[in-house]
DOMAR-385291 format. One record per residue (C-alpha): residue number from 1; z, y, x. Coordinates in pm, 1 decimal. Layout:
N
<atom volo="NUM" up="Z" north="Y" east="X"/>
...
//
This chain:
96
<atom volo="1" up="0.0" north="0.0" east="0.0"/>
<atom volo="2" up="-78.1" north="352.5" east="113.0"/>
<atom volo="3" up="155.6" north="595.1" east="-66.2"/>
<atom volo="4" up="91.7" north="968.1" east="-31.7"/>
<atom volo="5" up="439.4" north="1058.1" east="-158.7"/>
<atom volo="6" up="279.2" north="1351.5" east="-348.5"/>
<atom volo="7" up="243.7" north="1535.0" east="-15.4"/>
<atom volo="8" up="-135.8" north="1579.2" east="-3.4"/>
<atom volo="9" up="-446.0" north="1363.1" east="3.0"/>
<atom volo="10" up="-390.3" north="997.1" east="74.1"/>
<atom volo="11" up="-726.0" north="909.5" east="239.9"/>
<atom volo="12" up="-994.3" north="1150.9" east="361.7"/>
<atom volo="13" up="-1337.8" north="1075.4" east="510.0"/>
<atom volo="14" up="-1481.7" north="1397.7" east="651.1"/>
<atom volo="15" up="-1812.4" north="1325.7" east="826.4"/>
<atom volo="16" up="-2040.2" north="1634.1" east="812.9"/>
<atom volo="17" up="-2165.6" north="1568.9" east="1167.5"/>
<atom volo="18" up="-2229.2" north="1199.6" east="1097.5"/>
<atom volo="19" up="-2372.6" north="1175.2" east="744.3"/>
<atom volo="20" up="-2476.7" north="811.9" east="805.5"/>
<atom volo="21" up="-2123.7" north="700.2" east="897.1"/>
<atom volo="22" up="-2015.5" north="384.6" east="712.6"/>
<atom volo="23" up="-1664.6" north="258.0" east="637.5"/>
<atom volo="24" up="-1493.1" north="2.7" east="413.8"/>
<atom volo="25" up="-1150.6" north="21.7" east="250.6"/>
<atom volo="26" up="-1048.4" north="-324.9" east="132.3"/>
<atom volo="27" up="-731.0" north="-462.8" east="-24.4"/>
<atom volo="28" up="-497.1" north="-164.2" east="-61.8"/>
<atom volo="29" up="-317.9" north="27.7" east="-331.7"/>
<atom volo="30" up="-378.1" north="400.7" east="-285.9"/>
<atom volo="31" up="-126.4" north="602.4" east="-483.3"/>
<atom volo="32" up="73.4" north="920.0" east="-528.5"/>
<atom volo="33" up="-168.3" north="1167.2" east="-375.1"/>
<atom volo="34" up="-130.0" north="1523.8" east="-493.3"/>
<atom volo="35" up="-375.3" north="1793.8" east="-388.5"/>
<atom volo="36" up="-489.2" north="2132.6" east="-517.8"/>
<atom volo="37" up="-858.8" north="2046.9" east="-464.9"/>
<atom volo="38" up="-1085.0" north="1745.2" east="-524.9"/>
<atom volo="39" up="-991.7" north="1391.6" east="-429.5"/>
<atom volo="40" up="-615.5" north="1351.4" east="-419.6"/>
<atom volo="41" up="-634.8" north="973.4" east="-371.1"/>
<atom volo="42" up="-957.4" north="945.2" east="-170.1"/>
<atom volo="43" up="-1185.8" north="1229.1" east="-64.8"/>
<atom volo="44" up="-1532.3" north="1151.6" east="73.1"/>
<atom volo="45" up="-1725.2" north="1440.4" east="230.6"/>
<atom volo="46" up="-2051.8" north="1302.9" east="373.2"/>
<atom volo="47" up="-2089.1" north="943.2" east="482.4"/>
<atom volo="48" up="-2094.5" north="605.4" east="309.3"/>
<atom volo="49" up="-1790.8" north="415.2" east="193.3"/>
<atom volo="50" up="-1739.8" north="80.2" east="22.4"/>
<atom volo="51" up="-1425.5" north="51.1" east="-188.3"/>
<atom volo="52" up="-1329.0" north="-314.6" east="-232.8"/>
<atom volo="53" up="-1031.3" north="-481.2" east="-405.5"/>
<atom volo="54" up="-836.7" north="-156.8" east="-448.6"/>
<atom volo="55" up="-591.5" north="-11.6" east="-693.8"/>
<atom volo="56" up="-622.2" north="367.2" east="-706.8"/>
<atom volo="57" up="-336.9" north="502.3" east="-917.7"/>
<atom volo="58" up="-107.1" north="793.8" east="-991.6"/>
<atom volo="59" up="-303.3" north="1057.1" east="-797.4"/>
<atom volo="60" up="-338.5" north="1416.4" east="-917.1"/>
<atom volo="61" up="-572.3" north="1702.3" east="-828.9"/>
<atom volo="62" up="-375.9" north="1993.8" east="-967.3"/>
<atom volo="63" up="-642.1" north="2268.0" east="-955.1"/>
<atom volo="64" up="-973.0" north="2083.4" east="-932.7"/>
<atom volo="65" up="-1140.7" north="1751.5" east="-1016.7"/>
<atom volo="66" up="-1142.2" north="1387.7" east="-907.5"/>
<atom volo="67" up="-775.4" north="1295.8" east="-911.9"/>
<atom volo="68" up="-836.3" north="934.1" east="-805.9"/>
<atom volo="69" up="-1126.8" north="1010.3" east="-576.9"/>
<atom volo="70" up="-1405.9" north="1255.4" east="-512.5"/>
<atom volo="71" up="-1745.8" north="1205.8" east="-348.2"/>
<atom volo="72" up="-1937.5" north="1501.8" east="-209.7"/>
<atom volo="73" up="-2265.0" north="1449.9" east="-20.2"/>
<atom volo="74" up="-2193.7" north="1080.9" east="23.6"/>
<atom volo="75" up="-2253.5" north="738.4" east="-123.8"/>
<atom volo="76" up="-1994.7" north="487.9" east="-244.2"/>
<atom volo="77" up="-2009.4" north="130.5" east="-370.2"/>
<atom volo="78" up="-1714.6" north="15.5" east="-579.2"/>
<atom volo="79" up="-1631.5" north="-354.4" east="-606.2"/>
<atom volo="80" up="-1340.0" north="-507.8" east="-795.3"/>
<atom volo="81" up="-1129.6" north="-190.6" east="-811.3"/>
<atom volo="82" up="-876.4" north="-76.6" east="-1069.3"/>
<atom volo="83" up="-863.2" north="300.3" east="-1120.4"/>
<atom volo="84" up="-576.0" north="407.1" east="-1346.4"/>
<atom volo="85" up="-331.8" north="686.9" east="-1429.2"/>
<atom volo="86" up="-505.2" north="956.9" east="-1222.8"/>
<atom volo="87" up="-517.9" north="1319.1" east="-1341.6"/>
<atom volo="88" up="-735.2" north="1625.3" east="-1280.9"/>
<atom volo="89" up="-898.3" north="1912.1" east="-1469.2"/>
<atom volo="90" up="-1220.1" north="1706.4" east="-1477.3"/>
<atom volo="91" up="-1279.0" north="1344.8" east="-1375.7"/>
<atom volo="92" up="-921.7" north="1220.1" east="-1356.7"/>
<atom volo="93" up="-1032.1" north="889.8" east="-1205.2"/>
<atom volo="94" up="-1351.1" north="987.7" east="-1023.6"/>
<atom volo="95" up="-1594.7" north="1273.5" east="-977.9"/>
<atom volo="96" up="-1918.8" north="1290.8" east="-784.0"/>
//
């Protein structure tokens, strides 16, 4: 489990200089992120990410969108994931 303790984003992929970067997150619970912008649980800014066997829960973007996760200028495949109890102004679970 990766618990953000409501102290910011839990996971961030920031790859503007490597837009073809590829990563996989597999087999975690990502929870309790709290952020005043997009992507409190997971934020993807450029790059490619596979999300596999995850629980993404109880994350909140207080002033923006994508409480569970946000994708900007990237690509994500989602396999066998549970996205629940995330909050935001728009796209509580996910926004692209």
